[in-house]
C-alpha positions in Angstrom: 161.1 104.0 129.9 159.2 100.8 130.8 157.3 98.7 128.1 153.7 98.4 129.0 152.0 95.1 128.1 148.9 95.8 126.0 146.6 93.7 128.3 147.3 95.9 131.3 145.9 99.4 132.0 148.7 101.9 132.3 148.2 104.3 135.2 150.2 107.4 136.1 150.4 108.6 139.7 151.3 112.3 139.2 152.8 114.2 142.1 155.1 117.2 142.5 157.9 115.3 144.2 158.8 112.3 146.3 159.3 114.4 149.4 158.2 112.9 152.7 154.6 114.1 152.9 151.1 112.5 153.2 149.9 113.0 149.6 153.3 111.7 148.3 153.1 108.7 150.5 149.7 107.8 149.3 150.8 108.2 145.6 153.7 105.8 146.2 151.6 103.3 148.1 148.9 103.2 145.5 151.5 102.8 142.7 153.2 100.0 144.6 150.1 98.1 145.4 147.9 98.2 142.3 147.4 94.7 141.0 150.3 94.3 138.6 148.4 91.7 136.6 145.8 94.3 135.7 147.7 97.7 136.0 151.1 99.0 134.8 152.1 101.5 137.5 154.0 104.7 136.8 155.0 107.6 139.1 155.5 110.9 137.3 157.2 113.6 139.4 156.6 117.0 137.9 159.3 118.8 140.0 161.8 116.7 141.8 162.9 113.6 143.6 162.9 112.9 147.4 163.4 110.3 150.1 160.3 108.4 149.2 162.0 107.2 146.1 163.6 104.5 148.3 160.1 103.0 148.9 159.1 102.7 145.2 158.9 99.0 144.2 161.0 97.8 141.3 158.0 97.1 139.1 156.9 100.8 139.2 158.3 103.0 136.5 159.4 106.5 137.7 159.7 109.5 135.3 161.0 112.9 136.4 159.5 115.6 134.3 161.8 118.3 135.9 159.3 121.1 135.6 161.0 123.7 137.8 159.1 126.7 136.4 155.3 127.2 135.8 156.3 128.8 132.5 158.2 125.7 131.3 155.8 124.9 128.5 158.1 122.3 127.1 157.1 120.1 130.0 153.7 119.8 128.4 155.3 118.2 125.4 157.5 115.9 127.5 154.5 114.7 129.6 152.5 114.1 126.4 155.3 112.1 124.8 155.8 109.9 127.9 152.0 109.3 128.2 151.8 108.3 124.5 154.8 106.0 124.8 153.3 104.3 127.9 149.9 104.2 126.3 148.5 105.6 129.5 144.8 105.2 130.1 144.4 106.8 133.6 146.2 109.8 135.0 145.7 110.1 138.7 146.9 113.4 140.0 147.6 114.3 143.6 147.5 117.9 144.7 145.7 120.9 143.1 148.6 122.4 141.2 149.6 119.0 139.8 146.0 118.5 138.7 145.9 121.9 137.0 149.0 120.8 135.0 147.5 117.5 134.0 144.2 119.2 133.0 146.1 121.7 130.9 148.1 118.9 129.2 144.8 117.1 128.3 143.2 120.3 127.0 146.1 121.3 124.8 146.9 117.9 123.4 143.5 116.4 123.1 144.5 113.4 125.0 141.9 110.7 125.6 143.2 109.3 129.0 140.9 109.6 132.0 141.8 112.2 134.6 141.3 111.3 138.2 142.0 114.0 140.8 142.8 113.0 144.4 142.0 115.8 146.8 143.9 115.4 150.0 143.4 118.8 151.6 142.9 122.5 151.1 145.4 124.5 153.2 144.4 127.7 155.1 144.8 130.8 153.0 144.5 129.0 149.7 140.7 128.7 149.5 140.1 131.6 147.0 143.2 130.8 144.9 142.3 127.1 144.6 138.6 127.9 144.0 139.6 130.0 140.9 142.1 127.4 139.7 139.7 124.5 140.2 137.0 126.2 138.2 139.5 126.9 135.4 141.2 123.5 135.1 139.2 120.8 136.9 135.7 121.0 135.3 136.4 118.1 132.9 137.5 115.6 135.5 136.5 112.0 135.0 136.5 111.3 138.7 137.1 113.3 141.9 138.4 111.4 144.9 138.1 112.9 148.4 139.3 111.8 151.8 136.6 113.6 153.8 133.1 115.0 153.7 134.2 118.7 153.6 136.2 118.2 150.4 133.2 116.4 148.8 130.9 119.2 149.6 133.4 121.7 148.3 133.8 119.9 145.0 130.0 119.7 144.5 129.5 123.3 145.6 132.1 124.6 143.0 130.4 122.6 140.3 133.6 120.6 139.6 131.8 117.2 139.4 128.4 115.7 140.0 127.6 113.4 142.9 128.0 110.4 140.6 131.7 111.1 139.9 132.8 112.2 143.4 134.0 109.2 145.4 135.2 108.6 148.9 138.6 107.0 149.0 139.8 106.9 152.6 143.5 107.1 153.3 145.0 103.9 154.6 148.3 102.8 156.0 150.3 99.6 155.7 150.2 97.5 158.9 153.4 95.7 159.9 152.7 95.0 163.6 149.3 93.4 162.8 149.1 91.1 165.8 151.8 92.2 168.2 150.6 94.0 171.4 152.0 97.5 172.0 155.1 97.7 174.1 155.4 101.1 175.8 158.8 102.0 177.3 159.2 100.7 180.8 162.5 102.6 181.6 161.3 106.2 181.6 158.4 108.6 181.7 155.4 108.3 179.5 156.1 109.2 175.9 154.0 111.7 173.9 154.7 111.4 170.1 153.9 113.8 167.3 154.7 112.9 163.7 154.6 115.9 161.3 157.1 117.9 159.3 157.8 121.1 161.1 155.6 123.5 159.1 153.2 126.3 160.1 150.1 124.4 159.2 151.1 121.6 161.6 151.3 124.2 164.4 154.1 122.7 166.5 154.3 126.1 168.3 151.0 125.3 170.0 152.4 121.8 170.8 155.5 123.2 172.7 153.1 125.5 174.6 151.1 122.4 175.6 154.3 120.8 176.8 155.0 123.8 178.9 151.6 123.6 180.6 152.1 119.9 181.3 155.5 120.6 182.9 154.0 123.3 185.1 151.5 120.7 186.3 154.5 118.6 187.4 153.6 115.7 185.1 156.3 113.3 184.0 156.6 112.9 180.2 158.8 113.2 177.2 157.6 114.6 173.9 159.0 113.3 170.7 158.6 115.6 167.6 159.3 113.5 164.6 159.5 115.2 161.2 161.7 117.1 158.8 162.9 120.5 159.7 164.1 121.4 156.2 160.9 122.1 154.3 160.2 125.3 156.4 163.5 126.0 158.2 162.5 129.4 159.5 159.4 128.0 161.1 161.3 125.0 162.6 163.8 127.5 164.1 160.9 129.4 165.7 159.5 126.2 167.2 162.9 125.3 168.8 163.4 128.8 170.1 159.9 128.8 171.6 160.7 125.5 173.3 163.9 127.1 174.7 162.1 130.2 176.0 159.4 128.1 177.6 162.1 125.9 179.3 160.9 122.6 177.8 163.9 121.5 175.8 164.5 119.0 178.6 161.1 117.4 177.8 160.7 118.0 174.0 163.0 116.2 171.6 163.3 117.2 168.0 164.2 113.9 166.2 164.0 115.1 162.6 162.9 112.7 159.8 163.1 109.1 160.9 162.8 105.7 159.2 161.8 103.9 162.4 158.6 105.8 163.1 156.5 102.7 163.5 158.8 101.4 166.2 158.8 104.7 168.0 155.0 104.7 168.0 154.7 101.2 169.4 157.0 102.3 172.3 155.0 105.5 173.0 152.0 106.3 175.2 150.0 109.1 173.5 149.7 110.4 170.0 149.2 114.1 169.4 148.2 116.1 166.3 148.1 119.9 166.6 147.4 120.8 162.9 145.4 123.8 161.8 144.3 122.0 158.6 144.2 118.3 157.5 142.3 116.0 155.2 142.5 112.6 156.7 146.0 112.6 158.3 148.1 109.5 158.0 149.8 110.3 161.3 146.4 110.0 163.1 145.9 106.6 161.5 149.4 105.5 162.5 148.8 106.5 166.1 145.7 104.4 166.2 147.2 101.5 164.4 149.9 101.4 167.1 147.2 101.3 169.8 147.8 104.8 171.0 145.0 107.0 172.5 145.1 110.4 170.7 144.5 114.0 171.3 143.9 115.8 167.9 142.7 119.1 166.7 139.2 119.3 165.2 140.2 119.6 161.6 139.5 117.6 158.5 138.2 114.1 159.3 139.9 113.8 162.7 136.6 114.3 164.7 134.9 111.5 162.8 137.8 109.0 163.2 138.5 109.7 166.9 134.8 109.8 167.7 133.8 106.7 165.9 136.4 104.6 167.8 136.1 106.6 171.0 139.9 106.6 170.9 140.7 109.9 172.5 139.8 113.6 172.3 139.5 116.4 169.8 140.1 120.1 170.7 139.8 123.3 168.6 143.0 124.3 166.7 145.3 126.4 168.7 143.7 125.5 172.1 146.8 124.8 174.1 145.0 124.6 177.4 142.3 122.2 176.1 144.9 119.9 174.6 147.0 120.0 177.8 143.8 119.1 179.8 143.2 116.0 177.6 146.7 114.8 177.6 146.9 115.2 181.4 143.8 113.2 181.8 145.2 110.4 179.6 148.4 110.4 181.6 146.5 110.2 184.9 144.1 107.4 183.7 146.3 104.8 181.9 143.8 102.0 182.0 141.1 104.0 180.3 143.7 105.4 177.9 144.8 101.8 176.9 141.1 100.9 176.2 140.9 103.9 173.9 144.0 102.8 172.1 142.7 99.3 171.6 139.4 100.6 170.1 141.3 102.9 167.7 143.5 100.0 166.5 140.5 97.9 165.8 138.9 100.6 163.7 142.1 101.1 161.6 142.5 97.4 161.0 138.9 97.1 159.9 138.6 100.1 157.7 141.7 102.2 157.2 144.5 100.0 155.9 146.3 100.6 152.6 144.5 97.5 151.2 141.1 99.3 151.7 142.5 102.4 149.9 143.8 100.5 147.0 140.6 98.4 146.6 138.6 101.7 146.3 141.1 103.1 143.8 141.0 100.0 141.7 137.2 100.1 141.7 137.3 103.7 140.5 139.7 102.7 137.6 137.5 99.8 136.6 134.4 102.1 136.6 136.2 104.5 134.3 137.7 101.9 131.9 134.8 99.4 131.7 131.8 101.1 133.1 131.5 98.4 135.8 128.5 98.8 138.0 130.4 98.2 141.2 131.5 101.7 141.9 133.4 103.1 144.9 131.4 103.6 148.0 129.9 107.1 148.2 130.9 109.2 151.2 128.6 108.3 154.1 126.7 111.0 155.9 128.4 112.6 158.9 127.5 110.8 162.1 127.4 112.0 165.7 130.3 110.9 167.8 130.8 110.8 171.5 134.2 112.4 171.5 133.5 115.8 169.9 134.9 119.2 170.5 134.0 120.4 173.9 133.0 116.9 175.1 134.8 113.9 176.4 133.8 110.2 176.7 131.3 109.5 179.5 133.8 108.0 181.8 136.0 111.1 181.5 133.5 113.9 181.7 133.9 114.5 185.4 137.7 114.4 185.1 138.3 116.8 182.2 136.0 119.9 182.2 134.9 121.1 178.7 136.9 124.1 177.5 
């Protein structure tokens, strides 16, 4: 257990595990990058470890609560003891069920630390369950952080927090290839890349159907599906079987979890996101940071990101034909596609790096601890974009008919 100097603010990032997921990555990145002269960073895993443990910096303390059952009430005592020993002042929870646990700990122990909840997403089918849980456990939050406008509106509608305590903290990504130009493969067909663990909400079934449509149109391409197949093995098997039945295993490659994702993106041609639900997906930001034009489903904050940069297209979830139309257009118009990718990269570098995220998080913490007047930027009103569902950028409208 790490000693925490008294002059620093001890902060817990609380997450279920260190599995390879978007919320987990954000928790690790925030813990790693908080100013160590002002904050003492801890990561508390309520359930288990995972591959992201390899990315945790040495100065970040990691505590495994090992709460494998929701009836493990001794975990409340263990959490409270660790929080007391660390003299924690801010508990930053990621994920609804993790936030419920933290809220219960605070209620039962009378702890005085500030509770910050980071809402990354609400999955399909969980709306009613989470609404009940949120009303029970999240009414005494000190700050509610959201990644998109829908989540902010939901928090206010449920009466969880007032406008003054609901802050926009956009997801951000680390940028390694900050200045280097993109280098697509020159020794093969154009590469479509999709980064997502194989799970039903990511809807890779639709993606392989898109690949089948592109193949029937006699377009040259290879499709790389990058992501773990172990979190939902039955669904992953269904996706592979669908690809086999549609005859696209010669085009679609299932690479599994990879550590060289950024290099694969910089050698690709188009980034694809077929999810049925998202908040502000890191994969989308990574595509744009690599200079890729994108085709994404109209979920979460994808429409706003893609439209603001005019970096590609959005289509309704499950619309295989519409997605195939947009990908085909990008393959057939490489110059325009490259311009889209450049605009997307400029947007990410200017507004969606991990430095932007950490700066907003630190401002939230300072507001809670000191009452500083410089609060995080409130979520801006939704704006109209040119690349909306059923539309394409002006130079493409004659080439790709609306669905």
